[in-house]
C-alpha positions in Angstrom: 0.0 0.0 0.0 2.9 2.4 0.9 4.5 1.7 -2.5 1.2 2.4 -4.3 0.7 5.6 -2.3 4.2 6.7 -3.2 3.5 6.2 -6.9 0.2 8.1 -6.7 1.9 11.0 -4.8 4.7 11.0 -7.4 2.3 11.1 -10.3 0.3 13.9 -8.7 3.4 16.0 -7.9 5.1 15.6 -11.3 5.1 18.5 -13.5 6.3 16.1 -16.2 9.4 15.7 -18.3 8.9 17.0 -21.8 10.8 15.7 -24.7 14.4 17.0 -24.3 13.5 18.6 -20.9 14.1 17.1 -17.4 12.8 18.6 -14.2 13.6 17.8 -10.6 11.2 15.7 -8.6 9.9 16.9 -5.3 9.9 13.4 -3.8 12.4 13.0 -1.0 15.5 10.8 -1.7 14.6 8.6 1.3 11.2 7.9 -0.3 12.8 7.0 -3.6 15.0 4.4 -2.1 12.0 2.6 -0.8 10.9 1.7 -4.3 13.5 -0.3 -6.2 13.4 -1.3 -9.8 13.2 -5.0 -8.8 10.1 -4.2 -6.8 8.5 -2.2 -9.5 7.0 -5.2 -11.4 4.8 -5.8 -8.3 3.7 -2.1 -8.5 3.1 -2.2 -12.2 0.1 -4.5 -11.7 -1.8 -1.5 -10.2 -1.1 0.8 -13.2 -3.0 0.7 -16.4 -0.6 0.4 -19.3 -0.8 2.5 -22.4 -1.8 0.7 -25.6 1.0 -1.5 -26.9 2.8 -1.9 -23.6 2.9 -5.3 -21.9 4.9 -7.3 -19.4 7.7 -9.2 -21.1 9.4 -10.9 -18.1 9.9 -10.4 -14.4 11.8 -7.1 -14.7 11.1 -6.2 -18.4 8.4 -4.6 -20.4 7.7 -4.7 -24.1 6.3 -2.0 -26.3 4.8 -3.1 -29.7 3.2 -0.7 -32.2 3.1 -1.9 -35.7 6.7 -1.4 -37.0 8.4 -0.8 -33.6 9.2 -3.4 -30.9 11.3 -2.6 -27.9 12.1 -4.5 -24.7 13.2 -2.4 -21.8 13.5 -2.3 -18.0 10.2 -2.1 -16.0 11.5 1.1 -14.4 9.6 3.0 -17.1 5.9 2.3 -16.8 4.1 5.6 -16.1 2.7 7.5 -19.2 4.2 11.0 -19.5 1.5 13.3 -20.8 3.9 16.2 -21.7 4.6 14.8 -25.2 2.4 12.5 -27.2 4.1 10.8 -30.2 2.0 10.2 -33.3 3.1 6.6 -33.2 4.8 5.4 -30.0 4.8 5.8 -26.3 6.4 8.3 -23.9 7.0 6.9 -20.4 8.7 8.0 -17.1 10.0 6.3 -14.0 8.1 6.5 -10.7 10.0 9.5 -9.3 9.9 11.5 -12.6 13.7 11.8 -12.9 14.0 9.9 -16.2 11.8 9.4 -19.3 11.8 6.9 -22.2 10.4 7.7 -25.6 9.8 4.9 -28.1 8.6 6.3 -31.4 8.0 5.4 -35.1 8.4 8.3 -37.5 7.1 8.1 -41.1 9.5 9.8 -43.4 10.5 8.0 -46.6 13.0 10.6 -47.6 15.5 10.6 -44.7 18.8 8.7 -45.2 21.5 7.6 -42.7 23.8 10.3 -44.0 21.1 13.0 -43.5 20.2 11.8 -40.1 23.9 11.8 -39.1 24.3 15.3 -40.5 21.2 16.5 -38.6 22.5 15.1 -35.3 26.0 16.6 -35.8 24.6 20.0 -36.8 21.9 20.1 -34.0 24.1 18.7 -31.2 27.7 19.6 -32.1 29.1 18.3 -28.8 27.3 14.9 -29.0 28.9 11.5 -29.1 27.6 9.8 -32.3 28.4 6.3 -33.6 26.9 3.6 -35.8 26.4 0.1 -34.5 27.2 -3.0 -36.5 23.5 -3.5 -37.3 23.3 0.1 -38.7 21.6 1.8 -35.8 22.7 5.3 -35.0 23.6 5.8 -31.4 24.1 9.2 -29.8 24.2 10.9 -26.5 24.4 14.6 -25.6 23.9 17.0 -22.7 21.2 19.7 -23.0 20.2 22.5 -20.6 16.5 22.7 -19.8 14.4 25.9 -19.3 15.3 25.9 -15.6 19.0 25.7 -16.2 19.5 22.1 -15.2 21.6 19.8 -17.3 20.0 16.7 -18.7 21.4 13.8 -20.7 19.7 12.4 -23.8 20.7 8.9 -25.0 19.3 8.0 -28.4 19.1 5.0 -30.8 17.8 5.5 -34.3 17.1 2.8 -36.8 16.2 3.8 -40.4 13.7 1.7 -42.3 12.0 1.8 -45.7 9.2 4.0 -44.4 11.0 6.3 -42.0 12.8 5.6 -38.7 12.4 4.3 -35.2 13.9 5.9 -32.2 14.5 5.1 -28.6 15.3 8.2 -26.5 16.1 8.1 -22.8 16.4 11.4 -20.9 17.8 11.7 -17.4 19.4 14.1 -15.0 23.2 14.5 -15.6 23.9 13.3 -12.1 22.2 10.0 -13.0 24.1 9.6 -16.3 26.2 6.6 -15.3 23.1 4.6 -14.1 21.0 5.3 -17.2 23.9 4.8 -19.6 23.9 1.2 -18.5 20.1 0.9 -18.7 20.1 2.5 -22.2 22.8 0.0 -23.4 20.4 -2.8 -22.5 17.5 -1.4 -24.5 17.2 -2.5 -28.1 14.8 -2.8 -31.0 13.6 -6.4 -31.3 
């Protein structure tokens, strides 16, 4: 009951993390420690999932929406209403300090070279690479409207009808934790 109450309080207090913007949560750090990622599967049973989101295994969720399938940690299970993708889902963790965007974008004209050029031009201080499977992987630090630094980790896979993206945003102080989580998230 205490965990459920914590989630409901967190949801009520969140001002939301918009795409590319992270805001501090007003939940006390001692409260955050009471809810661990491994316990979150138990809590998820009380949350109504958005369309396309389902339990995959004990600590994993799966999002499926036509042309995009992604398996990820069950830390991200609360819908974030600050951004609504046309095709995809935007989720946040229980304390509102990190968000996960999974999105399908229809654009038959974009190429790998154009996407790389766009990322280099838009985020000149970003780290950008290509995986063996052709996915574009990047991360960069942005400053939100309140002056806080946030990290964006991004995977992009180009397809015949556009591209799919996984975008994880977190506070800069949590970068190491979420870099490991992001590395485990892939298109399936």
